[in-house]
N, C-alpha and C positions, 0 to 999 in steps of 0.2 A: 706492481704493474697495474695500471688502470686503463680501461678501454671505453670507448663511447658505446651507448646502447646499440644493440644489433650485432655486436661482436661477442659471441658466446664462448669461443674456444680459441686456443693458440693457433690451431690450423687455419682459422679465418683471418689471420694476420697476413697471409700471403698477398703480396702486392700492395699492402697498406703502408701508411707513413707512421713511423715510430720515433718518438722523441727521446734522446739520450742526453745525459749530462756530459760536460766536457771533462771526462775522467776515463781511466781504464776499467773501472768497475762496471760502468753501465753496459758496454759491449759484451763483457764477460757474462753478466747476469742474463742479458737478452739471448746470447748465443746458447747458453745452457737451457734456457726455457724453450727456445725454438727446437732444440734437438728432441725434446719430448714429443713434439708434433711432427717430427720428420722433416723439419725445415732448417734453413741456415740463414745467416745474415744476408746472403745474396737474394733471398726470396722476399725481403722486405725493403722498404725505402727508409733508410736511416737518416734522421735529422738531428744533429747535435745542437744544443742550446744551453744557456746558463741555467743554473739550478733554480733561480727565481722564475724563469719562464716555465720550467717544468712544473713548479709548484702552482703557478697561475693556471696552467693547463689542467692540472689535477682538480683545482677548485672549480674551474669552468665545467669539467666533466661531472663533478659532484652536483653542481647547480642544474646541469642539463638533465641528470638522472633523477633529481628530486630527492627530498628528504624521505627516508624510509619510515613507513608507518604500518605497524602490524595490527590486524584486527582478527580476533578470534570468532569463529562461527561454528555452528553445529549443523547437522543435516536438517534443513528446513527450506522450503521452496524460495521464500523471500531472501534468505541469506545468499542464495546463488547469484543474486545481482551484484554482490560485493566480489564474488569470484569472477563474474563477467568483467567487472571494472578492472580487476587485477590482470586478467588475460589480455584485455584490449588496451591496457595501460592508460585508462581514462583519467587517472589522477595526475598524469604528467603535466597537462596544461595548467593545473592548479598548484604545481610545485611539490607534489608528494609522489613517492614510489610506494604504492599500496601493496602490502603483502598480506595474504589471507592465510591464517593457520586454522586447521581443522581440529576441533575438540570432539571426542567420542560421544559426549553427552553433555547435557546442561549441568549435571552435577560436577563432572570433571572440569568443565569450563569455569564454573563458580569457584571451585577449589583453586584453580590457577589464578583467578582474579584476587582471591583472598590472600594467597601467598605472594602476590606481587609478580608472578610470571606473566600475567596478562594485564594490560592497562586499558585496552579498548575491546569491547565485545558486543556482538549482536545477541541480545538475550531477551527474556520475558520479564514482565513486571514482578511476578512472584520470586524469580531468582534474584533480581536486583534487591528486593526487600530482604531476602535471606542473607545476601552479602553484608548488608548494613548491620545485621544482628551478629554475624560471625566476625566481622572486622570493621567496627564503626569508623576507624580512621580511613578505610578504603570505601566508605559508602559512596556509590557512584553518582555522578551527575548524568541525567538523561537528556541528551542533546538532540535527538531526532526520533520520531516515530516511524518505524519501517513499515509496519503493517498491522492490521487488526485481524484476528482469526474470527471469522463469522461462520463457523461450522467445521473448520479444518481439524480442531482438536475434539476427539470423540471418546465417548464411553460406549464400547460395543459389547454385546453379550449374546449368548446363544438364544435361539428363538423362544425357548421355554420361559425365559425371564422377561416378563411383560413391562415392568416398571422398576425404577431404582429401588423401591422398597423391597422388591423381591431378592435383592442382593444380600439380605441378612443371612449370615452363616455361609455364604458362597465364597468361592475362591476368586479373588480379583487381582489381576496382574497389573503392575505399573512400574515405571522407572522410579529410581530413588531421587526424584526431583520435587521441588516445592510446587511447580506448576501442576504435576500430575495429582498430587494430594489435594491441591486447591480445587481442581476441576471435580474431583471426587466429592469433596466437601460441599461444593455448590450443588451437585446433582442430588445430594441427600437432604438439602434444605427443605423443610416442610414435610419430610417423610418420617414415618415412625421407626427410623433406624439411624444409628450413628456409625461413624467410620470405624469405631472400635468393635462393632458387631460383624465386621467383614473379616475374612481370612486374606490378608494382604500378602502378595508374593512379589518381591522386587527382582526384576531382571532387566536385561538390555532390550531395546526395541525389537530387534529381530527375533530374539528368543521368546519374547512374549507372544508374537504372532504364531510361532510354531507350537507353543504350549496351548494356546486356545484351539488351534486346529486339531491337536492331539487329544483334546478333552481333559487336559490336566489342570486347566483353570476354566472358570465359567464366564468371566468378563475381563475386559482389558481397557486401559486408558491408552490411546494411541493417536497417531497423527500421520500425515503424508510425509514421505512416500510409502512408509511401512504398511499403512492400512489399505492400500489400493486393492490388494487381492481379497481382503476380507469383505470389502464393500461389494464385491461381485459374487460373494458366496451366500446363497440363500439360507444357510444354517445360522447366520448371525445377523443381527439388526442393531440399530442405534437406539440406545436408551437415553442419551443426553449428549449435547455438544455445546461448543462455545457460542453457537448461535443463540442459545437461551440466555446468555449473559453478555449482551452487547457492551463493548468498550472495556472489557476486563482482560481478555487474553490478547495483550498487545505486545508486539516485539519492538524493542527500542535499541538505540545505540547508546551504550553505557560507558562512561569514561571515568577513570580514576581521578580523584580531586587534584593530585599533583600534576598529572598529565594535562588536565584541563587548564591548569594555571600556567604551566611552562610551555605548552605547545598549542596555544590558542589558535594561531593561524593555521596550523596543520589540521586541527579538528574542523575548523571552518572549511578548509580545502576538502576534507573527507565528506562533509555535507554536500559540497558541490559535486564531488565525484559520484555520490549516490544518485543524484538527479541526472548526472551525465549517463550513468548506467541505465536508468529507467528510460531516458530518451533514446539511447542506442538500441535498447531492446524493442522499442516501438518502431524505430526506423528499419531495423534489420531483424524482424521478429523470428523468421525461420532459422537464421544463423544463431541468434542468441539462445533461443529455446533448445536448439540442438546441442549447443555447448554446455548449457546448464544441465540438461537432461543426461548428457554423457557422464558428467561428474557424479550425478546421483545414481548412475547405472540403471536408468529407466528409459523408456522411449519418449520422444518429444510429445506424443499424445498423452502419455501418462503424466508428464510434467505439467502440461496445461490443465489436465484434470485435477491435479493436486493443488493448483492455484485457485480452483473454483471457490474454495472456502476461505479465501483471503480477500481483504480489501486494502488497497494501497492509498493512503491519504495523499491528496494533492499538495503541492508545495505551499499554496496559499492557506491551507488549513493548519500548518505546523505551529504558527505563532499562537493560535487560539488553543490548540491541543496542549501545548507545553507551558501555557501561562501558569502563574503561581496558584491561581484558583481555578484552573481549567480542568477539562475532562480527565486528563492523565493524573493530575494531583488528586482529584476526587476519587478516582478508581483506586489509587494507591491507599488512600485513607480507608476506603471500604474493605480492601483486601487485608490491610493490616489489622483491622478490627476483627474480621472473621478468623484470621490465622491466630490472633491472640486468644480469642474466645475458645478456639479448638486446642490451645496449648501448643501450637506449632512454632510460635516465636515468643520471645520474652515480652512481658507487658509494657516495658518502658524503653525498648530499643528504638534507634533512629530509623527513619524511612528515607528512601532515595528522593532526590530533588530534581524535578524537571526544570529545565532552563531554556530560555529563548536566546541566550547570549551568543550562540553560535549560528544563528539563523540569518546573519547579515548577507550570507551568500545564497539564501533561498529566495523564492519568488512570491511576491504579493501583487496580484494583478489588480489594476484599476479598471473597472468596467463601467462605461457610460457616464463618466464624470465630466461635467463642463470644465473647460480649460481654466477659467478663473478660479474654480474651486480647487483644482489641482495645484495651482500656483500659490494658493493661500494655506496649503497644508503646513503644519508646524515641522520644524527641523528639516526642511527641504530646500536649503540654500542652493545646493548644486542644481536641483531641478529647476528652481526659479531662474538661475543664471542661464541654464541651457535653453530655456524657452523665452528668454527676455525679449527677443526680437519678434515674437509672434503676436499678432493682434489678439486681444483677449476675447474677441467674439468669434474666432475661427477655430476650426478643427486642426489639430496638428497631425500631419502625415509625415513621418520621418524615417529615413533609412539609417540606422545607427549600428555601430560596432561597439566593442567594449571600450575603445580608447578615443574614438573620434566620431564626429557627426559628418556623415558622408553627404547627406541631403536632408534639408529640413525646410519646411515652408507651410504656410497656411493654405489649405484647400477647402474652403467652406462648402463647396458644392458636393463633396464626397460623403457627407454623412451628418450634417448639422453641427451644432456647437458642442460636440462631445469628443472625448478622447476614446476612439473605438478600439476594442480588443476582442479577441476570442480566447477564452481561458484554456490553456493547456492543449486542447484538441481542436482541430485535427493537427496532424504533424506538419512540421515545416517541410517545404520543398527545398531540396538541396541546391546550392549554386553559389555564385559569388555575391559579394555584398557591396559593390561599388556602382555608382551610377554609370550607365553606359554599358555595364555588363549585365549578365542575367542574375538578378537579385533573388534572394530567398523570399518566399511568401510571408513567413513570419520571422522577424529578426528580434533577438532578445538582447537587452543591454542592462547592466547593473549600474544603478545610480546610488552611490554611497552617501548616506546622510552624515551630519556633522557630529552626531553623538556615537557612543560606543555601540549600543544595541541599535544598529541602523536598520530601517526598512529598506528593502530593495525593490525597486519598481521594475516591472516587466512591461516594456512597450512592444506590443505585437503589431507588426506593420504589414499592410497589404500592398506589397510591391511585387510585380512579376514582369520579367522581361523589360526592365527599365531602359528607356531611350532618353536622350537629352530632352529636357522638359519642353514639350512642343504640343501642337494640336494632336499629333498621333499618340503621344503619351497620355494626354488627357482622355482621349477616346478609349484607350486601352484600360486605364484605371476606372473609368466610368463603367465599362463593360464588366470589369472585375467586381465592382460593387453591386451592379444590377443582377448579375447572373451567378457569380461564383460564391460571393459571401453568403447569400441565403442557403446555398447548398452546403457550405461548410458549417453553418450554424445547425442545419438539420443533422449532418453527420455527427456533430458533437452532442446532440440531444436524443436522437432516435435510435432505438435498438434495431439493428439491421434485420434480424429474423422476424420479430413480431410486429414491427412498425409502430410501436408505442414507445413512451418514454423509457430510456435506460435508467439504471439505478441512480446515477449521479444527477441527471436532469430531473428525475422524479423527486429526489430528496430536496433539491434546491427549490423546485416549484412548490412542494409541500411546505417547506419552511416559510416561504413567503406568504402562502395562503393562510397558514396557521398564525403568522404574525398579525395579519390583518384581522383574522377572526377573533383573536384575543382582545383586540381593541373594542370590538362591538359585541363580544360575548356570543358570537355566532356558533351554534352547536355544530360540531364536526365529528366524523367517525372514520377510523382507519381500519382497513381489513387486510390481513395477510392471507394469501391463497396458495395452496399447493395442489397440483394435479396428482390424484391418488394413483399409486402403482405405475408411475411414469416409466420407471426403469423396465418394467415388464413389457411395456409397449415397445421400447427400443430393442429389447432382447428378442421379442417375438417377431416384430414386423420390420425392424431396421431403423436406423437413425433418420432416414428420410421421412418415415412415418411419424417419428417423434417430432420432427420439425413441423410437419403438417398439423399435428395436434397443437403445438405451441401457437402457430399462426391462427388456427381456427378459434382456440380459446381466447386469444387476444382480441380478435374481431368481436366475439360475443360479449366479452367484458366491456369493450369500448362502446358497443351498442346499448349496453344495459344502463349506462350512466348518462348524466346530463353533460352538456358542453362545459359547464363550470366545474365539473368534478375532474379528478385526475386518475389516470391509470398508468401503471408502469410495470415493467418486467425487471425483477431484482436479480435474476440470473437463474439458469437451469429451468426448472418447472415452477418457480416461485414468482408470484405476482403480488402487487399491492394496489389498493384503491383508497383514495381519500374522497369522501362524499360529504356534501353540506347537508347533513341530516343528523338528528339525534340518534343515540345508540339503538333504540328499539326500532325506529324507522329504517335505519341502515341494515339491521339484522333481517328484517322482513324482506327488504329489497334484495339482499344478497341470497336469501333462501330461495326466492323466486328465480334469481339468476342461476343459482346452482342447479335447480330442477330443470330449467330450460337447457342448460348445457348438457346435463345428464341425459336428456331426451334427444339430443342431436347426434346423429350418426356421422362420424368423421371418416372420410375415405383415407385409407393408408397408402394408396399408390400401388399395392400389390394385388388389387382386385378385391380387397376385403374392406370392412368397415369396423370401427371400434366405437364403443360408448365409453366416455370418461366421466369421472365424478371428481368432486372437489372437496377438500377440507379447508374450512374458512375460520379464522379467528378474528373477532371484532372487538375494538375498544373505542371509547368515545372521550371527547374532551370533558364530559361531565363526570368522568371517573377520576380515580387517583392520579392518572397520568397528566391530566390537564392539557395544556397546549404545547407541551414540550415534545419535540419531534422524536427523540430517541426514547423518551418515556412512553409515548403513545405506541411506537412500534414495538417496544418491549412488552407492553401489556397485550397488544394484539398477538404477538408471538406466543405469549403464555397461553392465550385462548386457543391458538392454533394447535399447540402441543396437546391440550386437553381434547380437542376435536379428533386428533389422530389417536390418542390414547383410548378414546371411546369407540374406535372402530372405523374412523374416517367417514367420508361422504356426508358431512353435516356442517352446519354453521353454529359456532359457539360464541356467545357473548357472556363472559363471566359476570359483568356488571348487572345484567338483567337477571342472572341467577342468584345474585346476592353473594357472589364469591370473589368479587373484585378485590376487596380489602384483604381477604385471607390469602390470595395468591399473589398479592403485590410484592411480597418478599422475594419471589423468584426472579424479579427483574429490578431489585433494589439498587443495583450498581449501574443501571442503564444510563450513563451520563454521556455516552459518545454522541457527538454531533456529526451527522453524516452529510450535512449540507455543504455547499460550496463556500467561497470566500465571502 
């Protein structure tokens, strides 16, 4: 017996239409089934029909429900978006019935994948590497980057242990996973101690927290949500985190080779479903966070706190990240080398392969391209046909759905000869999509190319309250362009609390500025800045006082640089500055800025004032990092780590101290490109 979605029990058949074959067996089976729910044949509407019709109905129900696809996840904030997709049935529009299965740990999940019990899993790069060693025939394809850990994975220790080198002979707890060992190996790089010098104790994530609190171990490799209580405990502090190794602790969607070959369309649908979950969470943030937090048995506030150490790549970044020679492939190569050197994996085993073959459903935005250029792009036959009627000198403003063009036409007065878009943010306003109805502010359509690995273009359209095309409509759209679009652009780029660039906008602006500087060999310097003891300010004076400190520090940093320099807030109490100065000049400027901020009393709102100090790490393009964005940020982060290690409240430039080359190894895997499309 099959039923359409929404009917979950026999009792819900009361008053429903039930199809039976033209035989005596059908009524008998139905009658016995209804008895179990306290119903009879009189409680349902029976319709008899030929067997072929019943079979056709069953096939239709199967099509409506979608093809079932199971994905294994572990307890990790980003994975909850797959759970959200399952609960809200976000895979149904793409033809799949997503089922999420929970694994107790990365090790158990890996074992299930090796044994063939799991074919699709959300996992980490080190675990995917381990699968390839344990079962080369099951070596997975990596089809999507879910997130990057930028501080969420941590090595925490009791306060008496000041640096990783102090772990020699100490009891260190970790899960029996390749990721935990890899993070420990990276923390010990450049230290006069090896992993074999530690007393390792392997336990589950909850037990490890309890052991550290009880004093039975001295340090622990952990992650959210399990580490939330430790981070509020003054007896423990962070020795090392994934923030020190950008681009390495990456969570991916890993697919078994046979599944990737036989269920290609379903994996593409899964990619679409992931983006649908991300979009749903942005539109319905409170509901989504509440649902995901409930499953992790933490509060919504704690869930959002656990996400602070994560970065979710935008759709347009996926193709570059998963390219054959892209950041993920290079990170895998670096990890494999380190794990082989440490004897953790065989010297000649295969490595997982990132692929862009399943990204036809993801989004690559075109920003500011003249229409003639768009029409000349290779492999875009469908795109050229779609816009064939448009004069080549005009901007295209179109209201599009997935299957049809509802409205299209050149409106040269709305923005010049460019195809205008706003990438990803802000969110679409909900509404209908037809002319004469209330349209959405941003409408997305997929345009499939002629080859297998097709690009998908996202046309984001500015249409609101569409009327029949008339003078009134023209006036409305002009008002939209003159007033609303600049506001939307600002929302997409500016951090709401500090009033300076947010992380994404800062990274994109820096990448562009570094690209120009590379051509002229213009010296540049990057600084990463942390507010010292910011947590104590929040704990003592409240979060409103913390917000005031963030605003005041942002204003002072912005006032300290020239108009051609860039200032951004990366999140929490972390800031970044790119200045057009050589390294020594930037160090001097930042030291003066630090002293000025340290001398400024900031009102907390409770009638008191606080003085704040900064720890600053500086790296320049003249150093080993050169003009690479992630390399430059990695070098600055290494210097920031030293500034904190030396007691905070200072500016450190390892290049001017002659230590740049010696410490470069700590950021040797910094291949992650954090800029936009």
